[in-house]
C-alpha positions in Angstrom: 12.4 22.9 1.0 12.5 19.7 2.4 10.3 16.0 2.2 9.1 15.0 5.2 8.5 11.1 5.0 6.9 9.2 7.9 7.2 5.7 8.1 10.5 5.5 5.9 12.0 2.8 7.7 8.6 0.1 7.0 8.4 -2.0 4.1 6.6 0.5 1.4 8.9 3.7 2.8 12.2 1.6 2.3 11.4 1.0 -1.4 10.5 3.9 -2.0 13.7 6.0 -0.3 15.5 3.6 -3.0 13.7 5.0 -5.6 13.6 8.6 -4.4 15.8 10.5 -7.2 18.0 12.4 -6.2 16.3 15.9 -6.1 14.0 14.3 -3.7 16.2 12.4 -1.7 18.8 15.2 -0.9 16.6 17.4 1.5 14.6 14.6 2.5 14.0 14.0 6.2 12.9 10.5 7.8 12.6 10.8 12.0 12.8 8.3 14.5 10.1 8.7 17.1 12.7 10.0 19.7 12.9 13.0 17.0 9.2 13.5 16.0 6.4 11.5 18.0 3.4 10.9 15.3 0.9 10.6 18.2 2.0 13.8 20.3 1.0 17.0 18.7 3.7 19.0 20.6 6.5 17.0 19.5 5.2 16.9 15.7 4.5 20.9 15.8 8.1 20.9 17.2 9.9 19.2 14.2 7.8 21.8 11.8 9.1 24.6 13.8 12.4 23.4 13.1 12.5 22.2 9.8 11.4 24.2 6.4 8.9 21.3 5.5 7.3 21.4 1.9 6.4 18.3 1.0 4.9 15.6 2.8 4.5 11.6 2.5 2.7 10.3 5.1 2.7 6.4 4.7 3.3 5.3 8.7 0.8 3.3 10.1 0.1 0.1 13.0 -1.7 -2.6 11.1 -2.1 -5.3 13.3 -5.6 -5.8 13.5 -5.7 -7.4 17.1 -4.7 -4.3 18.4 -7.5 -2.4 17.8 -7.7 0.1 19.9 -4.2 1.2 19.9 -4.5 1.0 16.2 -7.6 3.3 16.1 -6.0 5.8 18.2 -1.9 6.1 16.7 -3.9 6.0 12.8 -6.0 8.6 13.5 -3.8 10.9 15.9 -0.8 11.1 13.6 -2.3 11.4 10.6 -4.6 14.5 12.1 -1.5 15.6 14.0 0.2 15.8 10.5 -2.5 17.3 8.3 -3.4 20.0 10.7 0.3 21.2 11.0 0.7 20.7 7.4 -2.2 23.4 7.0 -1.0 25.8 9.6 2.8 25.5 8.5 2.1 25.7 5.0 3.1 22.8 3.0 2.8 22.5 -0.5 1.5 19.0 -1.1 0.7 16.3 1.1 0.3 12.6 0.1 -1.0 9.7 2.3 -0.8 6.1 1.6 -4.3 4.0 1.7 -5.7 0.9 0.8 -8.2 -0.7 -1.8 -9.9 -1.8 1.8 -11.5 1.2 1.3 -13.6 0.2 -0.9 -14.7 -3.3 0.8 -15.4 -6.8 -1.0 -17.0 -7.0 -4.1 -18.7 -10.0 -5.9 -19.5 -8.2 -9.3 -18.3 -4.4 -9.5 -15.1 -4.9 -11.1 -12.9 -2.9 -12.0 -13.3 -0.4 -9.1 -12.8 3.2 -10.0 -12.7 6.3 -7.7 -15.9 7.5 -7.8 -17.4 3.8 -6.5 -18.4 4.7 -2.8 -16.6 3.6 0.0 -17.9 0.8 2.2 -15.3 -0.6 4.0 -15.5 -4.1 5.9 -15.9 -3.1 9.4 -14.3 -6.2 10.7 -10.4 -5.0 8.9 -9.6 -2.1 11.4 -6.8 -1.4 9.6 -8.8 -0.4 6.3 -11.5 1.5 8.7 -9.0 3.8 9.7 -7.8 4.3 6.3 -11.4 4.9 5.0 -11.7 7.7 8.7 -8.1 8.8 7.5 -9.5 9.8 3.8 -12.4 11.6 5.9 -10.2 13.5 7.8 -7.8 14.3 4.8 -10.6 15.4 2.9 -12.3 17.8 5.8 -8.5 19.4 7.1 -7.5 20.0 3.7 -10.3 21.9 2.5 -10.2 25.7 1.4 -6.3 25.5 2.5 -3.6 26.2 0.0 -2.1 22.5 0.7 -2.5 20.4 -2.4 -3.1 16.6 -1.3 -3.9 13.4 -2.8 -4.3 10.1 -1.7 -3.2 6.7 -2.7 -5.1 3.4 -2.9 -3.3 0.8 -2.8 -3.7 -2.9 -4.3 -2.5 -6.1 -2.6 1.6 -5.5 -2.3 3.8 -8.4 -2.4 7.3 -8.6 -3.1 10.6 -9.8 -1.3 11.3 -10.0 2.5 7.3 -9.0 2.7 6.0 -10.3 6.6 2.0 -10.4 5.0 0.3 -12.1 2.4 0.2 -15.9 3.7 -0.8 -17.3 0.4 2.5 -15.8 -1.2 4.3 -17.1 1.6 2.8 -20.3 1.0 3.2 -20.4 -2.9 7.4 -19.6 -2.8 8.3 -21.6 0.5 6.6 -24.7 -1.8 8.7 -23.4 -4.8 11.8 -23.4 -2.8 10.9 -26.6 -0.9 10.3 -28.3 -4.2 7.1 -29.3 -3.2 3.6 -29.5 -5.0 1.4 -26.5 -4.7 -2.1 -26.5 -2.5 -5.6 -25.3 -3.7 -7.9 -24.8 -1.7 -11.4 -24.9 -2.7 -11.4 -23.4 -6.3 -9.3 -20.3 -5.5 -12.0 -17.9 -6.9 -10.3 -15.0 -4.8 -9.5 -11.9 -6.9 -7.1 -9.8 -6.1 -5.3 -6.7 -7.7 -1.4 -7.5 -6.7 1.2 -4.8 -7.1 5.3 -5.6 -6.8 6.9 -3.5 -3.8 8.9 -2.0 -6.7 5.8 -0.5 -8.7 4.3 0.7 -5.6 7.3 2.6 -5.1 7.4 4.5 -8.1 3.8 5.4 -7.7 4.8 7.4 -4.4 7.7 8.9 -6.2 5.4 10.0 -9.3 2.5 11.2 -7.4 5.4 13.3 -5.3 7.4 15.1 -8.4 4.0 15.3 -10.5 2.5 17.0 -7.0 -1.1 15.1 -7.9 -4.0 15.9 -6.4 -7.0 14.2 -5.5 -7.8 10.5 -5.1 -6.0 7.7 -7.1 -6.1 3.9 -7.6 -2.5 2.3 -7.1 -2.4 -1.2 -8.4 -2.2 -2.9 -12.0 -5.6 -3.1 -13.4 -5.6 -6.7 -13.4 -6.9 -9.6 -11.4 -5.1 -12.7 -10.5 -7.2 -15.6 -8.6 -5.8 -17.7 -6.3 -6.1 -20.9 -8.9 -4.1 -18.9 -11.0 -1.6 -18.0 -8.6 -0.9 -21.9 -8.0 -0.3 -22.4 -12.4 2.3 -19.6 -12.1 4.2 -21.0 -9.4 3.6 -24.6 -11.2 5.3 -23.3 -14.0 8.2 -21.8 -12.1 8.8 -24.9 -10.0 10.9 -27.9 -10.3 8.7 -30.1 -8.4 7.1 -31.8 -11.1 4.3 -33.5 -8.7 0.0 -32.5 -9.3 -1.0 -29.6 -7.3 -2.9 -30.9 -3.9 -6.4 -30.1 -3.9 -8.1 -29.0 -0.7 -11.5 -29.3 -0.2 -13.1 -26.2 2.1 -16.3 -25.6 3.7 -16.9 -21.8 2.9 -14.5 -20.2 0.0 -13.8 -16.7 -0.4 -15.0 -15.7 -3.7 -14.5 -11.8 -3.3 -13.2 -9.6 -5.9 -11.0 -6.6 -5.6 -9.4 -5.0 -8.8 -9.1 -1.4 -9.5 -9.5 0.3 -12.3 -6.0 2.5 -12.9 -7.2 4.6 -16.0 -6.9 8.0 -14.0 -2.8 7.3 -12.6 -2.1 5.7 -16.4 -3.8 9.0 -17.4 -0.7 11.2 -15.5 1.7 9.2 -17.2 2.6 6.5 -14.4 2.0 2.7 -15.7 3.4 -0.6 -13.5 6.4 -2.6 -14.8 5.7 -5.7 -13.6 3.4 -8.7 -14.1 2.4 -10.9 -11.2 5.2 -13.9 -12.8 7.5 -11.9 -13.4 7.3 -10.4 -9.4 7.1 -13.9 -8.4 10.1 -14.7 -10.2 11.7 -11.9 -8.7 10.7 -12.9 -5.1 12.6 -16.3 -5.8 15.8 -14.8 -6.9 16.1 -12.2 -4.5 15.3 -14.9 -1.8 17.8 -17.1 -3.3 20.7 -14.7 -2.4 19.7 -14.7 1.0 
């Protein structure tokens, strides 16, 4: 009776491992590529044969859009292998990490609920693989006894995150007592969710064996101008924000309707300002 987690060494996976209750942690499997190569069907089959896997949490994915061919091949092949063998070996519950990128970018339709049409931006190969992966999961698990849940995550932020140039720049300015910079009017809006809330969301889905598609976000849109203003309020720098003109500003909006997940009893705990303070605090310890 084991929980298999792929991508456990990644940013999201490592936080989920910390958040797991003992009832899941004691029988948790986090194999290295030497023990289970997700891109090799026979390797995954052998691992399933040697372990009594009843739950799967699939997080492993390439995210580097510059390696398009490798990203497409690995993300879809790994998911196909896991899903097919989960059905064959009678896995009870399968949870997949997806992204708000499956909705594409929108100007008006916010917040976006799970019933909205998926319309991924085809210039984002990672988002495209998640869109195709959702279709793959629906097809493979259709008519099987395996229950599945897909969590579409908002824009993740937190300490030691490699992504998000915006958050990195804001944090760097705070740490170095430099004025913030606002490019254009700062109208781009995203649903930012702190990493600890992401981890708790996945644990909630596993413990309650949720089924179907769920938005994992805060339901609150924060634009770039608000982020800069929040950064100013917690910075020791008293210099005015530097306004930078841009030729073509991104004014897209992506805010998730999280009422479906909230109806199952899950609620996020960290607002953006608190999350930014936590990042600064953690970095001060390093």
